[in-house]
Backbone as CSV, one residue per row, in Angstrom:
resi,resn,N_x,N_y,N_z,CA_x,CA_y,CA_z,C_x,C_y,C_z
1,MET,0.853,-1.205,0.000,0.000,0.000,0.000,0.882,1.246,0.000
2,GLN,0.576,2.171,-0.903,1.328,3.419,-1.018,1.185,4.256,0.245
3,GLN,2.316,4.782,0.747,2.299,5.665,1.898,2.229,7.116,1.407
4,ILE,1.234,7.850,1.864,0.993,9.215,1.406,1.654,10.209,2.366
5,ASP,2.442,11.096,1.800,3.064,12.190,2.565,2.206,13.419,2.340
6,PHE,1.394,13.769,3.348,0.359,14.779,3.148,0.912,16.195,3.011
7,HIS,2.082,16.459,3.584,2.628,17.816,3.532,4.138,17.721,3.645
8,THR,4.824,18.151,2.606,6.283,18.063,2.625,6.913,19.264,1.935
9,HIS,8.101,19.622,2.414,8.930,20.632,1.770,10.090,19.963,1.032
10,GLN,10.136,18.649,1.073,11.216,17.919,0.427,11.005,17.882,-1.078
11,LYS,12.065,17.625,-1.787,12.015,17.549,-3.245,11.044,16.465,-3.691
12,HIS,10.301,16.766,-4.759,9.339,15.797,-5.285,10.049,14.518,-5.718
13,GLU,9.488,13.388,-5.301,10.024,12.089,-5.690,9.023,11.412,-6.618
14,PRO,9.394,11.220,-7.903,8.476,10.585,-8.844,8.018,9.211,-8.336
15,GLY,6.734,8.920,-8.556,6.195,7.633,-8.146,5.674,7.602,-6.728
16,LYS,5.884,8.694,-5.979,5.380,8.760,-4.609,4.210,9.730,-4.534
17,ILE,3.237,9.407,-3.684,2.115,10.317,-3.479,2.483,11.261,-2.342
18,GLN,2.742,12.505,-2.686,3.121,13.504,-1.694,2.612,14.863,-2.169
19,ILE,2.177,15.674,-1.225,1.742,17.035,-1.553,2.889,17.975,-1.190
20,LEU,3.522,18.511,-2.210,4.664,19.395,-2.000,4.178,20.797,-1.682
21,ASN,4.653,21.360,-0.580,4.306,22.729,-0.221,5.068,23.708,-1.112
22,VAL,4.327,24.633,-1.718,4.938,25.707,-2.508,4.452,27.035,-1.929
23,PHE,5.372,27.871,-1.494,4.982,29.181,-0.998,4.481,30.028,-2.169
24,ALA,3.450,30.810,-1.929,2.788,31.553,-3.004,3.765,32.404,-3.805
25,GLN,4.723,33.025,-3.116,5.667,33.900,-3.809,6.633,33.127,-4.697
26,ASP,6.667,31.804,-4.532,7.564,30.970,-5.339,6.844,30.283,-6.495
27,LEU,5.548,30.517,-6.615,4.800,29.928,-7.731,5.289,30.525,-9.047
28,LEU,5.514,29.661,-10.012,5.956,30.096,-11.329,4.777,30.056,-12.302
29,PRO,4.868,30.803,-13.420,3.777,30.764,-14.400,3.473,29.339,-14.868
30,ASP,4.529,28.547,-15.057,4.341,27.135,-15.400,4.303,26.344,-14.099
31,ALA,3.111,26.005,-13.661,2.951,25.315,-12.381,3.528,23.907,-12.458
32,PRO,3.939,23.360,-11.329,4.496,22.000,-11.333,3.460,20.975,-11.781
33,GLU,3.949,19.859,-12.334,3.056,18.807,-12.813,2.673,17.845,-11.695
34,TYR,3.416,17.874,-10.591,3.128,16.974,-9.479,2.115,17.608,-8.528
35,LEU,1.701,16.836,-7.520,0.731,17.322,-6.542,1.369,18.385,-5.656
36,PHE,0.642,19.479,-5.432,1.206,20.538,-4.602,0.095,21.315,-3.920
37,SER,0.503,22.093,-2.930,-0.360,23.074,-2.279,0.318,24.425,-2.408
38,ALA,-0.472,25.485,-2.310,0.114,26.822,-2.418,-0.655,27.792,-1.536
39,GLY,0.095,28.598,-0.793,-0.543,29.570,0.078,0.454,30.614,0.555
40,LEU,-0.088,31.657,1.149,0.738,32.714,1.747,0.868,32.418,3.234
41,HIS,2.041,32.016,3.644,2.335,31.644,5.026,2.332,32.896,5.912
42,PRO,1.819,32.795,7.142,1.824,33.986,8.009,3.219,34.545,8.259
43,TRP,4.250,33.723,8.202,5.614,34.212,8.401,6.050,35.164,7.298
44,HIS,5.395,35.086,6.139,5.845,35.855,4.979,5.044,37.134,4.751
45,ILE,4.017,37.344,5.555,3.201,38.555,5.424,4.078,39.788,5.677
46,GLY,3.967,40.762,4.812,4.778,41.976,4.939,6.129,41.871,4.276
47,LYS,6.511,40.662,3.852,7.805,40.464,3.191,7.649,40.215,1.698
48,VAL,6.417,39.960,1.278,6.125,39.699,-0.125,4.911,40.525,-0.521
49,ASN,4.645,40.602,-1.812,3.481,41.331,-2.305,2.247,40.443,-2.165
50,SER,1.382,40.770,-1.219,0.239,39.918,-0.912,-0.713,39.779,-2.093
51,GLU,-0.975,40.893,-2.782,-1.929,40.839,-3.893,-1.415,39.936,-5.004
52,GLU,-0.121,40.018,-5.300,0.461,39.140,-6.317,0.377,37.682,-5.872
53,CYS,0.569,37.453,-4.582,0.471,36.087,-4.049,-0.944,35.544,-4.198
54,PHE,-1.933,36.363,-3.865,-3.324,35.917,-3.991,-3.666,35.618,-5.452
55,GLN,-3.177,36.441,-6.361,-3.417,36.202,-7.782,-2.783,34.888,-8.225
56,ALA,-1.568,34.634,-7.741,-0.866,33.400,-8.109,-1.581,32.170,-7.555
57,ILE,-2.073,32.265,-6.313,-2.814,31.141,-5.721,-4.097,30.892,-6.503
58,ASN,-4.798,31.959,-6.864,-6.027,31.821,-7.649,-5.764,31.135,-8.981
59,ARG,-4.687,31.521,-9.663,-4.360,30.881,-10.947,-4.048,29.400,-10.744
60,ALA,-3.217,29.117,-9.754,-2.804,27.735,-9.521,-3.980,26.867,-9.095
61,ALA,-4.928,27.463,-8.382,-6.070,26.697,-7.869,-6.984,26.195,-8.973
62,GLU,-6.797,26.700,-10.193,-7.562,26.188,-11.335,-7.093,24.788,-11.725
63,LEU,-5.903,24.416,-11.279,-5.316,23.142,-11.673,-5.773,22.009,-10.767
64,LYS,-6.003,20.853,-11.353,-6.444,19.690,-10.582,-5.376,19.230,-9.599
65,ASN,-4.093,19.378,-9.978,-3.016,18.850,-9.129,-2.610,19.808,-8.007
66,MET,-3.207,21.022,-7.946,-3.080,21.830,-6.733,-4.212,21.380,-5.817
67,LEU,-3.868,20.610,-4.813,-4.891,19.946,-4.020,-5.437,20.805,-2.895
68,THR,-4.603,21.645,-2.288,-5.056,22.434,-1.153,-4.550,23.869,-1.252
69,VAL,-5.286,24.772,-0.621,-4.813,26.148,-0.424,-4.069,26.178,0.904
70,GLY,-2.844,26.667,0.876,-2.032,26.723,2.082,-0.633,26.171,1.820
71,GLU,0.298,26.225,2.742,-0.147,26.413,4.092,-0.368,27.893,4.382
72,CYS,-1.438,28.137,5.092,-1.782,29.484,5.515,-2.285,29.364,6.944
73,GLY,-2.498,30.487,7.617,-3.015,30.341,8.968,-2.672,31.475,9.898
74,LEU,-2.504,31.121,11.179,-2.333,32.099,12.255,-1.226,31.652,13.196
75,ASP,-0.415,32.615,13.634,0.733,32.279,14.480,0.957,33.399,15.493
76,ARG,0.642,33.125,16.759,0.810,34.136,17.815,2.238,34.165,18.375
77,SER,3.129,33.355,17.818,4.510,33.349,18.309,5.406,34.310,17.521
78,ILE,4.847,34.956,16.498,5.658,35.856,15.675,5.216,37.305,15.887
79,ALA,6.060,38.238,15.427,5.812,39.658,15.685,4.757,40.259,14.764
80,MET,4.465,39.612,13.652,3.496,40.170,12.701,2.148,40.437,13.361
81,ASP,1.606,41.613,13.123,0.323,42.022,13.676,-0.731,40.936,13.451
82,PHE,-1.438,40.567,14.518,-2.359,39.437,14.422,-3.575,39.770,13.565
83,ALA,-4.042,40.993,13.623,-5.170,41.403,12.786,-4.812,41.278,11.303
84,ALA,-3.568,41.612,10.965,-3.108,41.461,9.579,-3.072,39.988,9.183
85,GLN,-2.630,39.144,10.114,-2.636,37.706,9.838,-4.052,37.212,9.567
86,GLU,-4.988,37.665,10.383,-6.370,37.232,10.215,-6.923,37.679,8.860
87,TRP,-6.607,38.903,8.458,-7.089,39.402,7.171,-6.558,38.530,6.037
88,HIS,-5.263,38.239,6.065,-4.663,37.409,5.015,-5.230,35.990,5.038
89,PHE,-5.489,35.482,6.217,-6.058,34.146,6.327,-7.460,34.114,5.721
90,LYS,-8.266,35.137,6.011,-9.637,35.173,5.493,-9.653,35.273,3.961
91,GLN,-8.682,35.966,3.397,-8.608,36.025,1.930,-8.400,34.629,1.355
92,GLN,-7.588,33.840,2.037,-7.279,32.500,1.525,-8.412,31.508,1.799
93,ILE,-9.155,31.736,2.866,-10.386,30.950,3.079,-11.325,31.179,1.900
94,GLN,-11.435,32.425,1.474,-12.334,32.752,0.359,-11.855,32.107,-0.934
95,ILE,-10.542,32.141,-1.181,-9.994,31.496,-2.375,-10.308,30.001,-2.345
96,ALA,-10.100,29.388,-1.192,-10.378,27.957,-1.059,-11.847,27.663,-1.327
97,ASN,-12.722,28.475,-0.771,-14.161,28.274,-0.987,-14.531,28.459,-2.458
98,ASN,-13.950,29.474,-3.084,-14.270,29.746,-4.491,-13.868,28.603,-5.406
99,HIS,-12.749,27.953,-5.064,-12.225,26.881,-5.916,-12.542,25.487,-5.379
100,HIS,-13.282,25.436,-4.285,-13.656,24.151,-3.667,-12.412,23.314,-3.336
101,LYS,-11.440,23.970,-2.718,-10.201,23.311,-2.307,-10.137,23.292,-0.781
102,PRO,-9.681,22.181,-0.199,-9.440,22.168,1.253,-8.340,23.160,1.638
103,LEU,-8.279,23.474,2.928,-7.231,24.347,3.473,-6.243,23.518,4.271
104,ILE,-4.948,23.756,4.075,-3.949,23.178,4.967,-3.372,24.321,5.796
105,ILE,-3.384,24.124,7.103,-3.261,25.242,8.037,-2.032,25.127,8.931
106,HIS,-1.347,26.259,9.050,-0.288,26.456,10.036,-0.924,27.198,11.207
107,CYS,-0.873,26.606,12.381,-1.501,27.248,13.549,-0.599,27.089,14.769
108,VAL,-0.203,28.215,15.343,0.639,28.206,16.538,0.026,29.131,17.585
109,ARG,-0.347,28.548,18.720,-0.911,29.304,19.851,-2.112,30.150,19.429
110,ALA,-2.890,29.643,18.482,-4.031,30.416,17.979,-5.212,29.496,17.663
111,TYR,-5.338,28.408,18.396,-6.393,27.438,18.076,-7.788,27.998,18.338
112,SER,-7.953,28.781,19.398,-9.274,29.363,19.655,-9.647,30.345,18.548
113,ASP,-8.659,31.082,18.042,-8.895,31.998,16.925,-9.259,31.205,15.667
114,MET,-8.575,30.086,15.465,-8.838,29.243,14.301,-10.271,28.715,14.346
115,LEU,-10.702,28.290,15.526,-12.075,27.806,15.690,-13.082,28.912,15.373
116,LYS,-12.772,30.125,15.805,-13.663,31.258,15.534,-13.825,31.450,14.036
117,HIS,-12.718,31.399,13.296,-12.786,31.603,11.856,-13.505,30.448,11.158
118,LYS,-13.328,29.247,11.685,-14.037,28.094,11.095,-15.546,28.279,11.245
119,LYS,-15.977,28.694,12.427,-17.409,28.901,12.666,-17.950,30.041,11.802
120,GLU,-17.195,31.149,11.741,-17.663,32.320,11.001,-17.718,32.053,9.495
121,SER,-16.796,31.274,8.993,-16.714,31.034,7.550,-17.835,30.126,7.060
122,LYS,-18.340,29.282,7.982,-19.362,28.286,7.629,-18.925,27.438,6.439
123,SER,-17.613,27.243,6.343,-17.061,26.459,5.243,-17.347,24.976,5.457
124,GLY,-17.830,24.338,4.430,-18.049,22.899,4.499,-16.874,22.106,3.973
125,LEU,-15.811,22.809,3.561,-14.623,22.144,3.028,-13.720,21.671,4.160
126,PRO,-12.936,20.621,3.928,-12.023,20.151,4.968,-10.954,21.192,5.312
127,TRP,-10.696,21.358,6.609,-9.583,22.152,7.116,-8.632,21.184,7.811
128,ILE,-7.387,21.165,7.372,-6.402,20.227,7.907,-5.285,21.011,8.579
129,ILE,-5.059,20.762,9.861,-3.960,21.426,10.573,-2.720,20.557,10.442
130,HIS,-1.699,21.115,9.825,-0.496,20.311,9.618,0.478,20.510,10.786
131,GLY,1.364,19.539,10.949,2.344,19.602,12.029,1.680,19.696,13.385
132,TYR,0.561,19.013,13.548,-0.229,19.192,14.765,0.522,18.714,16.000
133,HIS,0.401,19.543,17.081,1.120,19.231,18.320,0.365,19.804,19.520
134,GLY,-0.972,19.910,19.393,-1.760,20.517,20.454,-1.992,19.593,21.641
135,ASN,-2.625,20.144,22.689,-2.924,19.343,23.877,-4.275,18.643,23.712
136,LEU,-4.658,17.873,24.715,-5.879,17.070,24.608,-7.122,17.955,24.529
137,GLU,-7.187,18.985,25.354,-8.358,19.864,25.351,-8.552,20.505,23.977
138,THR,-7.448,20.997,23.401,-7.504,21.607,22.068,-7.933,20.585,21.031
139,THR,-7.356,19.402,21.125,-7.672,18.343,20.159,-9.154,18.024,20.171
140,LEU,-9.729,17.867,21.345,-11.147,17.530,21.453,-12.026,18.658,20.905
141,SER,-11.610,19.911,21.117,-12.364,21.055,20.578,-12.338,21.050,19.057
142,LEU,-11.181,20.755,18.484,-11.045,20.735,17.030,-11.810,19.568,16.411
143,ILE,-11.782,18.425,17.078,-12.529,17.264,16.601,-14.016,17.595,16.485
144,LYS,-14.494,18.324,17.460,-15.910,18.692,17.497,-16.327,19.469,16.252
145,TYR,-15.378,20.202,15.655,-15.679,21.003,14.471,-15.073,20.415,13.198
146,ASP,-14.841,19.104,13.232,-14.473,18.333,12.031,-13.144,18.723,11.399
147,PHE,-12.205,19.223,12.197,-10.866,19.445,11.668,-10.183,18.107,11.396
148,TYR,-9.324,18.102,10.382,-8.409,16.990,10.143,-7.056,17.357,10.753
149,PHE,-6.249,16.340,11.005,-4.955,16.530,11.652,-3.878,15.815,10.847
150,SER,-2.824,16.533,10.484,-1.666,15.910,9.860,-0.506,16.006,10.846
151,VAL,0.034,14.872,11.217,1.074,14.859,12.248,2.381,14.326,11.673
152,GLY,3.463,14.735,12.314,4.776,14.349,11.831,5.715,13.995,12.959
153,GLU,6.998,14.178,12.681,8.061,13.727,13.571,7.951,14.326,14.967
154,ARG,7.624,15.606,15.065,7.629,16.281,16.369,6.688,15.593,17.356
155,LEU,5.452,15.351,16.942,4.503,14.700,17.838,4.846,13.231,18.041
156,LEU,5.229,12.554,16.972,5.458,11.108,17.045,6.641,10.745,17.931
157,LYS,7.611,11.650,18.038,8.785,11.377,18.870,8.660,11.958,20.276
158,ASP,7.519,12.574,20.555,7.255,13.127,21.886,6.321,12.170,22.618
159,GLU,6.896,11.338,23.474,6.105,10.301,24.139,4.942,10.884,24.942
160,ALA,5.123,12.083,25.461,4.066,12.717,26.250,2.847,13.062,25.395
161,LYS,3.036,13.093,24.074,1.939,13.457,23.169,1.268,12.236,22.528
162,HIS,1.709,11.051,22.857,1.164,9.871,22.184,-0.324,9.673,22.451
163,ASP,-0.786,10.028,23.646,-2.218,9.934,23.929,-3.016,10.907,23.064
164,ILE,-2.390,12.019,22.670,-3.055,12.972,21.774,-3.311,12.297,20.436
165,LEU,-2.296,11.620,19.905,-2.466,10.928,18.627,-3.583,9.892,18.722
166,ARG,-3.597,9.168,19.808,-4.618,8.122,19.969,-6.013,8.713,20.124
167,SER,-6.107,9.972,20.537,-7.417,10.607,20.719,-8.019,11.101,19.403
168,ILE,-7.189,11.202,18.363,-7.671,11.690,17.070,-8.416,10.569,16.355
169,PRO,-9.651,10.795,15.933,-10.355,9.758,15.165,-9.528,9.375,13.941
170,ILE,-9.320,8.100,13.745,-8.409,7.639,12.702,-8.837,8.113,11.319
171,GLU,-10.145,8.358,11.140,-10.632,8.811,9.831,-10.358,10.294,9.598
172,TYR,-9.766,10.979,10.578,-9.403,12.388,10.430,-7.880,12.585,10.498
173,LEU,-7.133,11.535,10.237,-5.678,11.574,10.422,-4.922,11.495,9.097
174,PHE,-3.870,12.322,9.001,-2.892,12.222,7.922,-1.491,12.247,8.540
175,LEU,-0.506,11.839,7.745,0.885,11.822,8.197,1.743,12.609,7.221
176,GLU,2.807,13.221,7.733,3.614,14.125,6.912,5.069,14.131,7.349
177,THR,5.936,14.555,6.421,7.352,14.770,6.759,7.639,16.246,7.033
178,ASP,6.811,17.146,6.496,6.994,18.594,6.650,8.377,18.993,6.132
179,ASP,9.148,19.762,6.912,10.470,20.194,6.454,11.590,19.359,7.061
180,SER,11.235,18.212,7.618,12.234,17.325,8.224,12.872,16.443,7.161
181,GLU,14.066,15.947,7.464,14.760,15.028,6.554,14.294,13.587,6.740
182,ILE,13.425,13.354,7.706,12.934,12.005,7.975,12.134,11.493,6.772
183,SER,12.155,10.188,6.540,11.397,9.621,5.424,9.951,9.384,5.835
184,ILE,9.066,9.361,4.851,7.668,9.082,5.164,7.512,7.646,5.654
185,ALA,8.393,6.753,5.218,8.338,5.365,5.702,8.583,5.309,7.203
186,GLU,9.528,6.114,7.685,9.799,6.135,9.125,8.634,6.758,9.888
187,ILE,8.004,7.777,9.303,6.837,8.396,9.930,5.727,7.359,10.112
188,TYR,5.460,6.582,9.079,4.418,5.548,9.178,4.788,4.495,10.212
189,SER,6.055,4.146,10.267,6.506,3.155,11.245,6.301,3.665,12.667
190,LEU,6.659,4.919,12.916,6.474,5.517,14.238,4.997,5.579,14.607
191,ALA,4.168,6.023,13.661,2.738,6.165,13.929,2.088,4.807,14.184
192,ALA,2.459,3.820,13.400,1.885,2.482,13.579,2.242,1.923,14.955
193,ARG,3.448,2.221,15.411,3.880,1.751,16.727,3.044,2.404,17.835
194,VAL,2.849,3.713,17.731,2.074,4.440,18.744,0.619,3.970,18.750
195,LEU,0.073,3.773,17.558,-1.332,3.390,17.436,-1.557,1.886,17.577
196,LYS,-0.424,1.138,17.685,-0.502,-0.331,17.805,-1.281,-0.929,16.631
197,MET,-0.843,-0.525,15.444,-1.476,-0.984,14.214,-0.422,-1.550,13.270
198,ASN,-0.881,-2.359,12.337,-0.041,-2.814,11.239,0.183,-1.648,10.275
199,GLU,1.395,-1.486,9.762,1.703,-0.349,8.885,0.851,-0.347,7.619
200,ASN,0.620,-1.524,7.043,-0.202,-1.594,5.829,-1.649,-1.204,6.121
201,GLU,-2.136,-1.618,7.287,-3.494,-1.246,7.681,-3.595,0.263,7.844
202,LEU,-2.582,0.869,8.483,-2.568,2.318,8.672,-2.512,3.032,7.325
203,ALA,-1.667,2.535,6.418,-1.548,3.150,5.093,-2.869,3.089,4.336
204,GLN,-3.605,1.993,4.491,-4.902,1.875,3.823,-5.901,2.882,4.382
205,ILE,-5.886,3.063,5.694,-6.799,4.025,6.323,-6.473,5.447,5.862
206,ILE,-5.179,5.799,5.832,-4.774,7.133,5.378,-5.178,7.334,3.913
207,ALA,-5.022,6.294,3.099,-5.427,6.376,1.690,-6.932,6.606,1.580
208,ASN,-7.696,5.925,2.423,-9.149,6.129,2.428,-9.495,7.564,2.832
209,ASN,-8.757,8.096,3.813,-8.984,9.483,4.240,-8.678,10.451,3.097
210,PHE,-7.613,10.165,2.383,-7.204,10.989,1.245,-8.304,10.996,0.180
211,THR,-8.825,9.822,-0.088,-9.914,9.693,-1.057,-11.147,10.455,-0.583
212,SER,-11.436,10.372,0.707,-12.599,11.052,1.269,-12.485,12.565,1.121
213,VAL,-11.290,13.099,1.328,-11.081,14.549,1.256,-11.037,15.042,-0.187
214,PHE,-10.357,14.287,-1.060,-10.118,14.791,-2.414,-10.966,14.127,-3.497
215,GLY,-11.608,13.017,-3.175,-12.520,12.400,-4.127,-11.886,11.505,-5.165
216,PHE,-10.584,11.241,-5.035,-9.954,10.348,-5.995,-10.367,8.913,-5.721
217,VAL,-10.706,8.180,-6.776,-11.137,6.791,-6.616,-9.932,5.864,-6.642
218,ASN,-9.081,6.031,-7.653,-7.882,5.202,-7.781,-6.665,6.112,-7.693
219,LEU,-5.987,6.079,-6.536,-4.879,7.005,-6.310,-3.782,6.848,-7.344
220,HIS,-3.487,5.605,-7.722,-2.364,5.374,-8.655,-2.686,5.843,-10.058
221,SER,-3.874,5.523,-10.562,-4.214,5.891,-11.932,-4.498,7.374,-12.081
222,GLU,-5.011,8.005,-11.050,-5.417,9.409,-11.158,-4.326,10.388,-10.740
223,LEU,-3.369,9.923,-9.918,-2.394,10.868,-9.362,-0.979,10.663,-9.854
224,LEU,-0.617,9.466,-10.258,0.792,9.199,-10.607,0.980,9.103,-12.106
């Protein structure tokens, strides 16, 4: 069973199902042929031309192989004005809604704010928080509002967080390498160990989740 890397900054590997993160300011007129996501990251607000970024995301979102808008989101650990972050995030929620694309979200110390925007947007599209590392209370709140969770090395190697992983409904789970050098095979091995599951069984469940979010029937024939 193919192991899906839901969010990665690593170089595209032919024959593997992975969603490569592309920052909006790095989008080229000739979009990549592989699966990718594109968004304006909160870290980059004020450092790039936002309007040009939104235009580039809108163009790319016309493509079938741009699967998600993002990563975008909210981060209270940085100096950028939070109201400005919220404005930029809402623009990308609208782009996602217009193109019927899920959102992949960067969220740091702003989960209550994220919940507020989810409720206000009334979006029926999937919202996936990548690199998830929240506590149990936060996790249960997000589950209540149908968030998906993509987890990686940080949570999987933190034994104190293993109960958090087990609390996530398996049908709302994805796995990722993010910007780490770790392989997706090792990520699946770590996750299967924590969840006390067979790796192939876990890979099948993640594939089913992928199909549920994106609507692909045959991952190999439609994506590779």
